[in-house]
C-alpha positions in Angstrom: -19.6 21.8 1.7 -16.3 20.3 2.9 -16.5 18.0 5.3 -14.0 18.7 8.7 -11.1 16.3 8.3 -11.3 14.0 11.1 -7.8 13.1 13.2 -8.4 9.4 11.7 -9.8 8.8 8.5 -11.7 5.4 8.5 -13.4 3.9 5.3 -16.4 2.0 6.1 -15.9 -1.9 5.9 -18.0 -1.8 2.5 -15.3 0.4 1.0 -12.6 -1.9 1.5 -11.1 -2.5 -1.9 -12.1 -5.9 -3.6 -9.6 -5.6 -6.3 -5.8 -5.1 -6.3 -4.4 -2.7 -9.3 -1.6 -3.9 -11.4 0.9 -0.7 -12.5 2.4 -2.2 -15.2 -0.8 -2.2 -16.9 -0.7 1.3 -17.3 3.3 1.7 -17.9 4.2 2.6 -21.0 7.6 0.9 -20.9 7.3 -2.3 -19.2 9.5 -3.6 -16.4 12.3 -5.8 -18.2 11.1 -9.6 -17.8 13.1 -12.2 -15.3 15.9 -14.3 -17.0 16.5 -17.2 -16.6 20.0 -17.8 -15.3 21.1 -20.6 -17.7 19.9 -19.6 -20.7 19.7 -16.1 -20.7 16.0 -16.2 -21.7 13.1 -14.6 -20.1 11.1 -17.0 -18.0 8.1 -18.9 -18.8 5.2 -20.1 -16.5 7.0 -23.4 -16.4 10.5 -22.1 -15.4 8.4 -20.1 -12.1 6.2 -23.2 -11.3 8.7 -25.1 -9.6 9.9 -21.9 -7.7 6.8 -20.3 -6.6 3.1 -20.8 -7.0 1.4 -21.4 -10.2 -1.3 -18.8 -9.7 1.4 -16.3 -8.1 3.3 -16.9 -11.4 0.7 -15.8 -13.2 0.3 -12.5 -11.6 4.0 -12.3 -11.6 4.1 -12.3 -15.8 1.4 -10.5 -16.1 1.5 -6.9 -17.4 -1.4 -6.1 -19.2 -4.6 -7.2 -16.5 -5.0 -3.8 -14.9 -7.3 -5.2 -11.8 -7.6 -8.5 -10.5 -10.0 -9.7 -8.7 -9.0 -10.3 -4.1 -10.7 -13.8 -3.7 -13.6 -13.8 -1.0 -11.5 -15.6 1.7 -8.8 -13.2 1.2 -11.3 -10.1 1.7 -12.7 -11.9 4.9 -9.4 -12.0 6.0 -8.7 -8.3 5.3 -11.4 -7.3 7.5 -9.7 -8.3 10.3 -7.6 -5.3 10.4 -8.6 -3.8 7.7 -9.4 -0.6 6.3 -6.2 0.8 8.1 -6.5 4.1 8.9 -5.3 7.3 7.3 -4.1 9.9 10.2 -4.0 13.4 9.8 -0.7 14.3 12.0 -1.7 17.2 13.3 0.5 17.1 16.4 3.5 17.1 14.5 2.7 19.7 12.3 1.8 21.8 15.7 5.6 20.7 16.8 7.3 21.7 13.3 5.1 25.0 13.3 4.7 24.3 9.3 1.4 25.6 7.5 2.1 21.8 5.5 -0.9 19.0 6.0 1.0 16.0 7.0 -0.8 12.6 6.6 0.5 9.0 7.2 -1.2 5.6 6.1 -1.0 3.4 9.2 -0.3 0.0 8.3 0.7 -1.3 12.0 -2.5 -2.1 13.4 -2.2 -5.8 13.3 -0.6 -8.6 14.9 2.4 -9.1 12.4 2.8 -5.1 13.1 3.3 -4.3 9.8 2.0 -4.2 5.9 3.5 -7.2 5.0 0.4 -9.2 6.3 -1.4 -7.7 3.0 0.6 -9.8 0.6 1.4 -13.2 3.0 -2.2 -14.0 3.1 -2.6 -14.0 -0.4 0.5 -16.0 -1.2 -0.4 -18.5 1.5 -3.9 -18.8 0.0 -2.9 -19.6 -3.0 -0.2 -22.2 -1.7 -3.0 -23.7 0.3 -5.0 -23.6 -3.3 -2.5 -25.8 -4.7 -2.3 -28.5 -2.1 1.0 -27.4 -0.8 2.6 -29.0 2.5 4.5 -25.6 3.5 6.6 -22.4 2.3 9.7 -21.3 3.1 10.7 -17.5 3.0 13.7 -15.3 4.0 12.8 -12.1 6.5 15.2 -9.3 7.5 13.7 -7.2 10.5 11.1 -9.8 10.9 7.7 -8.4 10.0 8.0 -10.4 6.7 8.4 -13.6 8.4 6.0 -12.7 11.0 3.2 -12.0 8.7 3.7 -15.4 7.0 3.8 -17.1 10.3 0.4 -15.8 10.7 -1.6 -16.4 7.6 0.5 -20.0 7.5 -1.2 -20.7 10.7 -4.6 -19.8 9.5 -4.1 -21.7 6.5 -2.9 -24.8 8.3 0.9 -24.8 6.4 4.2 -25.2 7.1 6.4 -22.0 7.4 10.2 -22.0 7.0 11.7 -18.9 7.6 15.3 -17.8 7.2 16.1 -14.5 9.3 18.9 -12.5 8.4 21.7 -13.2 11.2 21.8 -9.7 12.8 18.1 -9.2 13.3 17.8 -12.9 14.2 20.0 -11.5 17.4 18.8 -7.9 17.7 15.3 -8.9 17.5 14.6 -12.2 19.8 11.3 -11.0 20.6 10.3 -10.9 16.5 11.6 -14.5 16.4 9.4 -15.9 19.1 6.2 -14.3 17.8 7.0 -16.2 14.3 7.6 -19.6 16.7 4.4 -18.8 18.5 2.5 -19.1 15.2 4.2 -22.3 14.2 7.4 -21.2 12.2 10.7 -22.4 12.2 13.6 -19.8 12.0 16.7 -20.2 11.3 19.6 -17.5 11.5 21.0 -16.7 8.0 23.6 -17.6 6.3 23.3 -21.2 8.5 24.9 -24.5 8.3 21.1 -26.3 7.2 21.9 -25.5 3.3 24.8 -26.1 0.6 24.8 -22.5 -0.1 24.7 -21.4 3.9 27.6 -23.1 4.2 29.2 -22.0 1.0 28.7 -18.2 2.3 30.0 -19.1 5.6 32.9 -20.4 4.6 34.1 -17.4 2.6 32.8 -14.8 5.2 32.4 -16.8 8.7 31.5 -13.6 10.5 28.9 -12.4 8.0 25.8 -11.1 9.8 24.0 -11.9 6.8 22.0 -10.2 4.3 18.0 -10.3 2.7 20.3 -12.1 -0.3 21.8 -15.0 1.8 18.4 -15.3 3.2 16.6 -15.8 -0.1 18.9 -18.4 -1.4 19.0 -20.8 1.5 15.0 -20.3 1.3 14.8 -20.9 -2.6 17.3 -24.1 -1.9 15.1 -25.5 0.9 12.0 -24.9 -1.3 13.3 -26.6 -4.5 14.6 -29.5 -2.6 11.8 -30.1 -0.2 8.5 -32.0 -2.1 5.4 -30.2 -1.8 6.9 -27.0 -0.5 7.5 -23.3 -2.7 9.2 -20.3 -1.9 7.3 -17.2 -1.1 8.6 -13.4 -0.7 8.1 -10.4 0.6 8.8 -7.8 -1.3 10.4 -6.9 -5.1 8.3 -9.3 -7.2 5.4 -7.8 -9.6 3.2 -9.7 -7.4 3.6 -8.5 -3.9 3.2 -4.8 -5.5 0.0 -6.2 -6.7 -1.1 -7.4 -3.7 0.0 -4.4 -1.5 -1.6 -2.1 -3.7 -4.6 -2.0 -1.5 -2.0 0.3 0.5 -2.5 3.0 -2.0 -6.4 2.2 -3.3 -7.3 2.8 0.5 -5.4 6.0 0.9 -6.8 7.9 -2.1 -10.2 6.6 -1.4 -9.8 8.0 2.4 -8.6 11.5 0.6 -11.2 11.4 -2.0 -14.0 11.0 0.7 -12.6 14.7 1.8 -12.0 16.2 -0.9 -8.3 16.2 -0.3 -5.2 16.4 -3.4 -2.2 15.1 -2.0 1.3 17.3 -3.4 3.4 15.0 -2.2 3.7 11.0 -1.6 6.6 10.0 0.7 7.9 5.8 1.1 10.4 4.3 2.1 12.7 1.8 -0.1 14.0 -1.7 0.5 12.8 -3.9 -1.9 9.6 -2.2 -2.8 6.3 -3.7 -1.5 5.1 -0.6 0.8 6.6 2.2 -1.6 5.3 0.2 -4.5 1.8 -0.4 -2.5 1.5 3.1 -1.2 2.1 4.7 -4.6 0.3 2.8 -6.7 -3.1 4.4 -7.6 -1.4 7.8 -7.7 1.3 6.4 -10.0 -1.6 5.3 -11.9 -3.4 8.5 -12.6 0.4 9.9 -13.2 1.2 7.0 -15.8 -2.2 7.8 -17.4 -2.0 11.7 -17.4 -4.8 12.3 -15.1 -2.7 13.9 -12.5 0.8 14.8 -10.8 2.1 14.0 -7.8 5.7 14.4 -6.6 6.5 11.2 -5.2 9.5 10.2 -3.2 11.1 7.1 -2.2 13.6 6.9 0.6 16.3 4.2 1.2 19.1 4.0 3.7 22.3 5.4 3.0 24.1 2.0 4.2 22.4 0.6 1.1 21.4 3.2 -1.4 20.2 1.0 -4.6 18.2 3.6 -6.0 20.5 6.4 -5.5 24.1 4.5 -5.9 23.5 1.4 -7.1 23.4 0.6 -11.5 20.1 -0.2 -13.4 21.1 -3.8 -14.6 20.6 -7.3 -14.5 21.5 -8.9 -11.9 20.8 -11.9 -9.6 18.1 -11.3 -6.2 20.2 -13.5 -4.1 24.0 -14.0 -2.8 23.7 -17.6 -3.8 23.1 -16.4 -7.4 20.5 -19.5 -7.9 17.6 -17.0 -8.3 16.4 -15.3 -11.7 18.2 -12.3 -12.8 16.3 -9.4 -12.4 17.0 -5.4 -14.1 16.6 -3.4 -11.1 18.7 -0.6 -9.5 21.1 -2.9 -7.9 24.5 -2.5 -5.5 25.5 -5.9 -6.7 23.9 -9.7 -5.4 27.2 -9.7 -3.3 26.9 -6.6 -1.4 26.4 -7.1 2.3 25.5 -3.9 4.1 26.7 -3.0 7.3 25.0 -4.7 10.4 22.7 -1.5 11.1 19.2 -0.5 11.8 17.9 0.1 8.3 15.5 -3.6 8.9 13.9 -4.7 5.8 15.3 -2.2 3.9 18.9 -3.7 3.5 18.3 -5.8 0.3 21.0 -5.3 -2.4 18.6 -4.7 -5.5 14.7 -2.8 -6.3 11.7 -4.1 -7.4 11.8 -4.1 -11.4 8.6 -2.4 -11.7 9.8 0.5 -9.6 13.5 0.2 -11.1 11.8 0.8 -14.4 9.5 3.9 -13.2 12.3 5.5 -11.6 14.6 5.1 -15.1 11.8 6.5 -17.0 12.2 9.8 -14.1 8.6 9.2 -12.8 9.8 9.7 -9.0 12.6 10.6 -7.1 15.0 9.1 -4.5 16.6 10.0 -1.7 19.1 8.7 0.9 19.1 9.3 4.6 21.7 8.1 7.5 20.2 6.2 10.0 21.0 8.9 12.8 19.1 11.4 11.1 16.6 8.7 11.0 16.1 8.1 14.3 16.0 11.4 15.4 12.7 11.5 13.0 11.1 8.6 14.7 11.9 10.0 18.0 10.4 13.4 17.6 7.9 11.2 15.7 6.4 9.0 18.8 7.1 11.9 21.5 4.0 14.0 19.5 1.7 11.3 17.4 1.7 8.8 20.2 3.0 5.4 18.0 6.8 4.3 18.3 7.5 3.6 14.4 9.6 1.0 12.9 13.2 2.2 11.9 12.0 1.1 8.3 9.0 3.6 8.3 11.4 6.4 9.9 13.1 6.5 6.7 9.9 8.2 5.6 9.1 10.2 8.2 12.7 12.0 8.1 12.1 13.0 4.5 8.6 14.1 5.3 9.7 16.1 8.0 12.2 17.9 5.9 10.0 18.9 3.5 7.4 20.2 5.9 9.9 22.4 7.3 11.1 23.7 3.7 7.4 24.3 3.8 7.8 26.3 6.7 10.5 28.7 5.2 8.4 29.0 2.1 4.9 29.5 3.5 3.9 26.6 1.2 0.2 24.6 2.2 1.5 21.4 0.4 -0.3 18.4 1.2 2.2 15.7 2.2 1.2 11.7 2.6 3.7 8.7 4.1 3.8 5.7 4.5 3.7 4.3 8.3 4.2 0.5 7.3 4.5 -0.5 11.0 5.3 -0.1 14.5 9.0 -0.2 16.0 8.0 -2.1 19.4 10.6 -5.1 18.7 13.2 -2.7 17.3 14.5 -1.5 21.0 18.0 -2.8 20.5 17.8 -0.1 17.7 16.4 2.7 19.7 18.2 2.0 22.9 21.8 2.7 20.4 20.1 5.9 19.6 19.4 6.9 22.9 22.7 6.0 24.4 24.5 8.0 21.5 26.3 4.9 20.6 24.6 4.7 17.1 26.6 5.9 14.0 26.6 5.8 10.5 28.3 3.7 8.2 28.1 4.4 4.2 29.7 2.6 1.8 32.6 3.9 -0.2 32.5 4.4 -4.1 35.5 1.8 -4.3 33.2 -0.8 -2.2 30.0 -0.3 -4.5 32.3 -0.4 -7.3 33.8 -3.7 -6.1 30.6 -5.5 -6.0 29.0 -4.1 -9.2 32.2 -5.1 -11.2 31.0 -8.9 -10.4 27.5 -8.2 -12.1 26.5 -11.2 -14.0 27.6 -10.8 -18.1 23.9 -10.2 -20.1 24.1 -9.7 -23.7 23.5 -5.7 -24.4 24.4 -4.9 -20.9 27.8 -3.0 -20.0 
């Protein structure tokens, strides 16, 4: 007899996954390797070790190991805020009048306010294990910087954060949470690095981008002994750590005999989307099940829907390795809108390969429509969602309304990556009706794509 589905589905603490799942192991077409920008050759462990932690580099390059054991110390840390609930959105369903069943995986029930802590604690653990003094990183809306500052505090590591300038100014309280946990936070681009000074000399009025902040953080890491750079999205290792989101989600659904028809996640660099869809994509890759998977990105930074699948720099300063990904060009700087951590010019190489292979679809949405959905969700479900998460909410609502028209009883699952309590400046603009939609023209995107690096075999 099928159990009645409660409002919140919690796994028992003993049911928290003890292994991370690596989608690459089940991919027929593996993601293209990272390239050394100097030689154009695939990066080796030796190339990566001066930038990232050695154990993380091994995870980064491993396309074949299906599961990685989660170290016991990380498991213990996870138990402070995991398992995260899978919530049946009964009130949203009622408000929409839809026959669809809507579930969301809520990752905002920790002090960092988002899913980012899942990878931050892992990366800090390996940095400590390697005997490092500290780490450097970038952050967009601030969730990753907050999570990393918490993780570094736990392991007594120094943490230097370069925060995208527009977010630094829009989200002062997010900045102060980082500082409370001991992090040094600098608005990017800044005058503290060579690459920052170069960007400012060329674009003195820039509001910054994740690409700019990455360049600065990498420069500081490689020029200071005892430091390494860590990244909160895009990289293979990050998607690996975030797979715990999807594995918990699937375990919770299986517990009540629920089969998802549709899985929806917001997409910026790919950490949340990759983590949420991981076990479902694994089943799809192995031919065991099928799902409609939708990536949702901002219309202001549409790398999947309007970018090019090509090798590009991951950073604006063009000092990082080249990754083959859907990109708008490393020099692309999106408008100072409220897409938060989704304002990155490129996408995860793993997700890019899967998208190129037709394994999921992508949609872009405008920010006024996103905040309309966020407000509707907040009013009926009682959680103020992060702007990033609200991109997924927008499409989940759209799909539920389609079910209302057709009478289909689809089961929709989306990722609620975090809370929006530090994003009230954005909500103020929406409520005051001063928010607008800035969408780059084809000509602007083409101007940046024309500057893609010359790589053999790439048009």
